[in-house]
C-alpha positions as CSV (number, residue, x, y, z in Angstrom):
1,M,-63.7,-52.8,130.1
2,T,-65.4,-54.4,132.7
3,D,-65.1,-53.2,136.4
4,M,-63.7,-57.0,136.8
5,E,-61.0,-56.4,133.9
6,L,-59.8,-53.2,135.0
7,K,-59.6,-55.1,138.8
8,V,-57.2,-58.0,137.3
9,L,-55.1,-55.4,135.4
10,S,-54.7,-53.3,138.3
11,E,-53.7,-56.4,141.0
12,P,-49.5,-56.6,141.0
13,V,-48.1,-59.3,139.6
14,S,-46.3,-62.2,142.0
15,K,-42.5,-62.7,141.6
16,A,-40.5,-65.4,142.7
17,S,-36.5,-66.1,143.0
18,F,-35.0,-69.3,142.7
19,D,-32.5,-71.5,141.3
20,L,-32.4,-74.1,138.4
21,V,-29.3,-76.0,137.4
22,V,-28.9,-75.3,133.6
23,N,-26.8,-77.4,131.5
24,G,-24.8,-78.3,134.5
25,Q,-24.2,-74.7,135.9
26,P,-26.2,-73.6,139.3
27,R,-28.3,-70.4,137.7
28,R,-30.3,-68.2,140.2
29,L,-33.4,-66.3,138.5
30,E,-34.3,-63.1,140.6
31,D,-37.8,-61.4,140.7
32,L,-39.3,-63.3,137.7
33,D,-42.7,-63.0,137.1
34,V,-44.4,-66.6,138.9
35,R,-46.0,-66.6,134.9
36,T,-43.2,-66.9,133.2
37,T,-42.7,-70.2,131.0
38,L,-39.7,-72.0,130.8
39,L,-39.2,-71.8,127.7
40,D,-39.1,-67.5,128.0
41,A,-36.8,-67.9,131.2
42,L,-34.0,-69.9,129.4
43,R,-34.3,-67.9,126.4
44,E,-34.8,-63.8,127.8
45,Q,-33.4,-64.3,131.4
46,L,-30.7,-66.9,131.0
47,G,-29.8,-65.4,127.0
48,L,-30.0,-69.7,126.0
49,K,-31.7,-68.6,122.7
50,G,-30.8,-72.9,121.3
51,T,-34.5,-73.4,122.4
52,K,-37.1,-72.4,120.1
53,K,-40.3,-70.4,120.4
54,G,-42.3,-72.4,117.8
55,C,-46.0,-72.6,118.1
56,D,-46.1,-71.6,121.7
57,H,-48.8,-73.9,122.2
58,G,-46.9,-77.2,122.7
59,Q,-47.8,-78.5,119.2
60,C,-45.0,-78.3,117.6
61,G,-41.8,-79.7,119.8
62,A,-39.4,-76.6,119.5
63,C,-38.9,-76.0,122.4
64,T,-37.9,-79.4,123.4
65,V,-35.8,-79.3,126.8
66,L,-34.8,-81.7,129.3
67,V,-35.7,-82.0,132.5
68,G,-34.3,-84.2,134.8
69,G,-33.7,-86.5,131.5
70,L,-37.0,-86.6,130.6
71,R,-38.4,-84.2,127.5
72,I,-41.2,-81.6,127.9
73,N,-42.5,-79.0,126.0
74,A,-40.7,-75.7,127.4
75,C,-43.8,-73.2,126.4
76,L,-46.3,-75.3,128.4
77,S,-44.5,-75.1,131.7
78,L,-43.6,-72.4,134.5
79,A,-40.2,-71.8,135.2
80,V,-40.9,-71.7,138.4
81,S,-42.1,-75.1,138.9
82,H,-38.7,-76.1,138.1
83,Q,-36.9,-74.9,141.2
84,G,-33.9,-76.7,141.7
85,D,-34.6,-79.2,138.5
86,E,-31.8,-80.0,136.3
87,I,-32.3,-78.9,132.9
88,V,-30.4,-79.4,130.0
89,T,-30.5,-77.6,126.7
90,I,-29.3,-78.4,122.7
91,E,-26.5,-75.9,124.4
92,G,-26.2,-78.5,127.0
93,L,-25.9,-81.6,125.0
94,S,-22.5,-81.1,123.3
95,Q,-19.2,-82.5,125.8
96,V,-16.1,-80.3,126.6
97,G,-16.4,-78.9,122.9
98,A,-17.2,-82.1,121.2
99,L,-20.6,-82.5,119.9
100,H,-23.3,-85.0,121.2
101,P,-23.4,-88.0,118.6
102,L,-27.0,-86.8,117.6
103,Q,-25.5,-83.1,116.7
104,A,-23.1,-84.4,114.9
105,A,-25.6,-87.0,113.0
106,F,-28.0,-84.2,111.9
107,L,-24.6,-82.8,110.7
108,E,-23.7,-85.4,108.9
109,R,-26.6,-86.4,107.5
110,D,-28.3,-82.6,106.5
111,A,-31.4,-83.3,108.8
112,Y,-32.3,-79.9,109.2
113,Q,-33.1,-77.4,106.3
114,C,-34.3,-74.1,108.0
115,G,-32.9,-75.5,111.3
116,Y,-35.6,-73.9,113.5
117,C,-36.8,-77.1,114.3
118,T,-33.3,-78.7,114.8
119,P,-32.6,-78.1,118.9
120,G,-36.0,-79.5,119.6
121,Q,-35.6,-82.7,117.7
122,I,-32.1,-83.8,118.8
123,C,-33.1,-83.2,122.7
124,S,-36.3,-84.9,122.0
125,A,-34.0,-87.7,120.1
126,A,-31.6,-87.6,122.9
127,A,-34.2,-88.4,125.5
128,M,-36.1,-91.0,123.1
129,L,-33.2,-93.2,123.0
130,A,-32.8,-93.2,126.7
131,E,-36.7,-93.8,127.4
132,W,-36.0,-96.7,124.8
133,E,-33.3,-98.0,126.4
134,L,-34.9,-98.3,129.7
135,G,-37.3,-100.3,127.8
136,W,-40.3,-97.8,127.8
137,P,-43.1,-98.9,125.1
138,S,-44.2,-96.5,122.2
139,Q,-48.1,-97.0,120.7
140,E,-45.8,-98.4,118.1
141,T,-44.8,-101.3,120.7
142,A,-46.1,-105.1,119.6
143,D,-45.3,-106.6,122.8
144,L,-45.5,-104.7,126.0
145,A,-43.8,-107.5,128.0
146,A,-40.3,-107.5,125.9
147,P,-37.7,-105.9,128.0
148,R,-37.1,-103.7,124.9
149,T,-38.5,-103.7,121.2
150,P,-36.2,-103.4,118.7
151,L,-35.9,-99.9,117.5
152,T,-37.8,-100.0,113.7
153,D,-38.3,-97.0,111.5
154,A,-41.8,-97.2,112.8
155,E,-41.0,-96.9,116.5
156,I,-38.5,-94.3,115.8
157,R,-41.4,-92.0,114.2
158,E,-43.8,-92.7,116.8
159,R,-41.4,-91.9,119.3
160,M,-40.6,-88.2,117.3
161,S,-44.1,-87.5,116.6
162,G,-44.4,-85.2,119.0
163,N,-41.9,-82.7,116.8
164,L,-42.8,-81.3,113.5
165,C,-40.1,-80.3,110.7
166,R,-42.1,-77.5,108.6
167,C,-39.2,-78.6,106.0
168,S,-40.4,-81.7,105.8
169,A,-36.8,-83.2,106.4
170,Y,-38.2,-86.4,108.5
171,P,-36.2,-88.8,106.0
172,Q,-32.9,-87.2,107.5
173,I,-34.1,-87.2,110.9
174,L,-35.0,-90.7,110.9
175,E,-31.4,-91.4,109.5
176,A,-29.6,-89.5,112.2
177,V,-31.1,-91.2,114.8
178,R,-30.7,-94.6,113.3
179,D,-27.2,-93.8,112.7
180,V,-27.2,-93.1,116.4
181,A,-29.2,-96.1,117.7
182,G,-27.9,-98.5,115.3
183,P,-29.7,-101.3,113.2
184,A,-33.0,-101.9,114.3
């Protein structure tokens, strides 16, 4: 090792304490290494194992969670940057013992095989449907001036393209999202 590498290794690690709202509950993280990703904080510090670490590079979407209603890859975001934010994980989508409609549709349509990507797929689909309801366009949207484009199968595929399923359950995932979204 060079002297520079030794110096970097010997410097103290910065820590922070801060609050989050996770699945509607205030949560405090104490003395957390500031380099900790939101994904690792959720899984290792808060014990929420539903959010999965797939690639750890933001390429697969298995770690998708909702922050302020928007979907993000939790593996690419530092936990400390979310002080005070409202975060929803797969565990927080259900309401008082009832499955979220997307969770129920995924079960009904067998929209999973190994199930590893499923939490990220469902969180992404929930945000995607909200984005569509607000009239947000996608790369597939033909008329950007339209108040809301029809949610065709092509639109759903494009809007869900950041979430990979290594088992290739895409037809069932599409059917589950379509069940919740309604006809195009």
